C-alpha positions as CSV (number, residue, x, y, z in Angstrom):
1,M,-8.8,15.5,-5.0
2,S,-10.6,15.5,-1.7
3,A,-8.8,15.0,1.5
4,L,-10.7,11.7,2.0
5,H,-9.3,10.2,-1.2
6,S,-5.9,11.1,-2.6
7,P,-3.4,9.3,-4.8
8,E,-0.8,9.9,-2.1
9,H,-2.7,7.5,0.1
10,N,-0.9,4.9,-2.0
11,Y,2.7,4.4,-1.0
12,L,4.0,4.1,-4.5
13,L,2.3,7.2,-5.8
14,A,3.3,9.1,-2.6
15,A,6.9,8.2,-3.3
16,L,6.9,10.1,-6.6
17,L,8.0,13.7,-6.7
18,P,5.1,16.1,-7.4
19,A,6.3,16.8,-10.9
20,D,6.5,13.1,-11.8
21,L,3.0,12.4,-10.4
22,A,1.5,15.4,-12.1
23,S,2.4,14.0,-15.5
24,F,-0.4,11.4,-15.2
25,S,-2.4,12.3,-12.1
26,A,-5.3,13.5,-14.3
27,D,-5.6,10.1,-15.8
28,L,-6.0,8.3,-12.4
29,E,-9.6,7.2,-11.8
30,L,-10.8,6.6,-8.3
31,V,-12.9,3.4,-8.2
32,P,-14.6,1.5,-5.4
33,L,-13.5,-2.1,-4.9
34,P,-16.2,-4.2,-3.2
35,L,-15.4,-7.3,-1.3
36,G,-15.0,-10.3,-3.6
37,Q,-14.7,-8.4,-6.9
38,M,-12.5,-10.2,-9.4
39,L,-10.0,-7.7,-10.9
40,Y,-8.0,-10.2,-13.0
41,E,-8.8,-13.7,-14.1
42,P,-6.1,-16.2,-15.3
43,G,-5.2,-15.9,-18.9
44,T,-7.2,-12.8,-19.7
45,Q,-5.8,-9.5,-21.0
46,L,-5.2,-7.0,-18.2
47,R,-6.8,-3.7,-19.1
48,H,-5.9,-1.6,-16.0
49,A,-3.4,-1.2,-13.3
50,Y,-4.8,-0.5,-9.8
51,F,-3.1,1.5,-7.0
52,P,-5.0,0.5,-3.8
53,T,-5.5,3.1,-1.1
54,T,-8.0,1.6,1.4
55,S,-8.5,-1.8,-0.2
56,I,-6.5,-5.0,-0.2
57,V,-6.4,-7.4,-3.1
58,S,-5.3,-11.0,-2.9
59,L,-3.3,-12.7,-5.6
60,H,-4.0,-16.3,-5.5
61,Y,-3.9,-19.5,-7.5
62,V,-6.7,-22.0,-7.8
63,T,-5.8,-25.6,-8.7
64,E,-7.9,-27.9,-10.9
65,S,-9.3,-29.5,-7.8
66,G,-10.6,-26.1,-6.6
67,A,-8.1,-25.6,-3.8
68,S,-6.5,-22.2,-3.6
69,A,-3.8,-20.3,-1.8
70,E,-2.6,-16.7,-1.7
71,T,0.7,-16.0,-3.3
72,A,0.8,-12.3,-2.3
73,G,-1.4,-9.5,-1.0
74,V,-1.4,-6.0,-2.4
75,G,-2.6,-3.0,-0.5
76,N,-1.7,0.7,-0.2
77,E,2.0,-0.2,-0.5
78,G,1.8,-1.5,-4.1
79,V,0.2,-1.9,-7.5
80,L,-1.9,-4.5,-9.3
81,G,-0.9,-5.2,-12.8
82,V,2.8,-6.0,-12.8
83,S,2.3,-8.1,-16.0
84,L,1.4,-4.9,-17.9
85,Y,4.8,-3.3,-17.6
86,M,6.8,-6.5,-17.5
87,G,5.6,-7.5,-20.9
88,G,3.4,-10.5,-20.0
89,D,0.0,-8.8,-20.4
90,T,-1.7,-11.8,-18.8
91,T,-1.3,-13.6,-15.5
92,S,-1.8,-17.2,-14.3
93,S,-3.3,-16.2,-11.0
94,S,-6.5,-14.4,-9.9
95,A,-6.7,-11.0,-8.3
96,V,-9.7,-10.8,-5.9
97,V,-10.6,-8.0,-3.5
98,Q,-10.0,-9.3,0.0
99,T,-10.8,-6.1,1.9
100,A,-13.3,-3.6,0.4
101,G,-12.1,0.0,-0.2
102,H,-10.9,2.2,-3.0
103,A,-8.1,2.3,-5.5
104,Y,-6.9,4.5,-8.3
105,R,-7.1,2.9,-11.7
106,L,-4.9,3.6,-14.7
107,E,-5.6,2.4,-18.2
108,R,-2.9,0.0,-19.6
109,S,-1.8,2.3,-22.5
110,L,-1.4,5.2,-20.1
111,L,0.6,3.1,-17.6
112,L,2.9,1.9,-20.5
113,R,3.3,5.5,-21.7
114,E,4.6,6.6,-18.3
115,F,6.7,3.5,-17.8
116,N,8.4,3.8,-21.2
117,R,9.5,7.3,-20.3
118,A,12.2,5.5,-18.3
119,G,11.8,8.0,-15.5
120,A,11.0,7.9,-11.8
121,L,7.8,5.8,-12.2
122,Q,9.6,3.1,-14.1
123,Q,12.3,2.8,-11.4
124,L,9.7,2.8,-8.7
125,L,7.6,0.0,-10.4
126,L,10.7,-2.1,-11.0
127,R,11.7,-1.8,-7.3
128,Y,8.2,-2.7,-6.2
129,T,8.3,-5.7,-8.5
130,Q,11.4,-6.9,-6.6
131,A,9.6,-6.4,-3.3
132,L,6.6,-8.3,-4.6
133,M,8.8,-11.2,-5.6
134,T,10.3,-11.2,-2.1
135,Q,6.8,-11.5,-0.7
136,M,5.9,-14.4,-2.9
137,A,9.1,-16.2,-2.2
138,Q,8.7,-15.7,1.5
139,S,5.1,-16.8,1.4
140,A,6.2,-20.1,-0.2
141,V,8.8,-20.7,2.5
142,C,6.4,-19.8,5.3
143,N,3.6,-22.0,4.0
144,R,6.1,-24.9,3.7
145,H,8.1,-24.6,6.9
146,H,6.1,-22.6,9.5
147,S,3.1,-23.4,11.7
148,V,-0.4,-22.3,10.8
149,E,-0.2,-20.0,13.9
150,Q,2.9,-18.3,12.6
151,Q,1.4,-18.0,9.1
152,L,-1.8,-16.5,10.6
153,C,0.3,-14.0,12.6
154,R,2.2,-13.0,9.5
155,W,-1.0,-12.6,7.4
156,L,-2.7,-10.6,10.1
157,L,0.3,-8.2,10.6
158,L,0.6,-7.6,6.8
159,T,-3.2,-7.0,6.6
160,M,-3.0,-4.5,9.6
161,D,-0.1,-2.7,7.9
162,R,-2.3,-2.0,4.9
163,V,-5.6,-1.3,6.6
164,P,-4.9,0.2,10.1
165,L,-8.1,-1.2,11.7
166,R,-8.2,-2.9,15.1
167,E,-10.9,-5.3,13.9
168,L,-11.0,-7.1,10.6
169,V,-14.1,-8.7,8.9
170,M,-12.7,-12.1,8.0
171,T,-14.4,-15.4,7.9
172,Q,-12.6,-18.6,8.7
173,E,-13.2,-19.8,5.2
174,L,-11.6,-16.7,3.7
175,V,-8.5,-16.9,5.9
176,A,-8.2,-20.7,5.2
177,S,-8.4,-20.0,1.5
178,M,-5.7,-17.3,1.7
179,L,-3.3,-19.5,3.7
180,G,-4.1,-22.6,1.7
181,V,-5.0,-24.7,4.8
182,R,-8.1,-26.4,6.2
183,R,-10.7,-24.2,8.0
184,E,-10.3,-26.4,11.1
185,S,-6.6,-25.5,11.2
186,V,-7.5,-21.8,11.2
187,T,-10.0,-22.3,14.0
188,E,-7.4,-24.0,16.1
189,A,-4.7,-21.4,15.4
190,A,-7.0,-18.5,16.1
191,G,-8.1,-20.1,19.3
192,K,-4.5,-20.4,20.5
193,L,-3.8,-16.8,19.7
194,Q,-7.0,-15.8,21.5
195,D,-5.9,-17.8,24.6
196,L,-2.6,-15.9,24.5
197,G,-4.5,-12.6,24.5
198,Y,-3.2,-11.5,21.1
199,I,-6.6,-11.5,19.3
200,R,-10.3,-11.6,19.9
201,Y,-12.1,-13.9,17.6
202,R,-15.8,-14.1,17.0
203,R,-17.7,-15.3,13.9
204,G,-16.5,-13.3,10.9
205,H,-14.5,-10.8,12.9
206,I,-10.9,-10.8,14.2
207,G,-9.9,-8.0,16.6
208,V,-6.2,-7.5,17.3
209,L,-5.6,-6.8,21.0
210,D,-1.8,-7.1,21.2
211,R,0.1,-6.4,18.0
212,K,3.5,-6.7,19.8
213,G,2.4,-10.2,20.8
214,L,1.6,-11.1,17.3
215,E,5.0,-9.8,16.1
216,T,6.8,-11.9,18.7
217,H,4.8,-15.0,17.8
218,A,5.2,-14.6,14.1
219,C,8.1,-16.2,12.2
220,E,10.8,-14.1,10.5
221,C,8.9,-14.0,7.2
222,Y,6.9,-10.9,8.3
223,G,10.0,-8.9,9.1
224,V,11.8,-10.0,5.9
225,V,8.9,-8.8,3.7
226,K,8.4,-5.5,5.6
227,K,12.1,-4.7,5.7
228,E,12.7,-5.4,2.0
229,L,9.7,-3.2,0.9
230,S,10.9,-0.3,3.1
231,R,14.5,-0.7,1.8
232,L,13.6,-0.7,-1.8
233,L,11.1,2.2,-1.8
234,S,13.1,4.4,0.6
235,D,16.1,3.9,-1.7
236,V,14.0,5.1,-4.7
237,R,12.9,8.2,-2.9
238,H,16.6,8.8,-1.9
239,R,17.7,8.6,-5.5
240,Q,15.1,11.1,-6.6
241,T,16.3,13.8,-4.2
């Protein structure tokens, strides 16, 4: 593997001991994920699991009316394809690339082979599933009880954690779709954050000027999700040593 692309750029794969990763590293396929690519569609058989390294994938649900909202985001901290090892094989939500980049892909039978060994990878994936459930639950609470400004802060912080860039290519329509709110609400919230000096917003681009400011303005949901992910995965690594 080149220094530019390595499985260890994914937090889950990096948490495995070298011997555990070596048992399937040759089966990992590096693939580009362009913006907007649909990885999973509702009700279809999942064929691959994806371990993002520099990309972010949005899990979202689209209603019959065409409205949508993100239930969770997956970047270099996780894996796409939970249904494969949890026994469901299909999912009711869509998985669409939100930020272009790369991921390592693993064919479903190979993932199940490693998972059914009941070793380190199985434990790691189950712990990540718990963290993903926490993110989904916290997103539901946040979308129901917190302001659009707070939701936008949470979403920006989680995005920056996954792709450490100071400027993101994000249209108002995309952000509104992720949060499940009107585009005008995103415009208003982004304007307030810009007035506070936390971000710089211009058409299609959001630059983060003051991360600490975003953290103080965000609700507790960001901290809950980040703390739970860190707790679960650090505990897995501790148990392996």
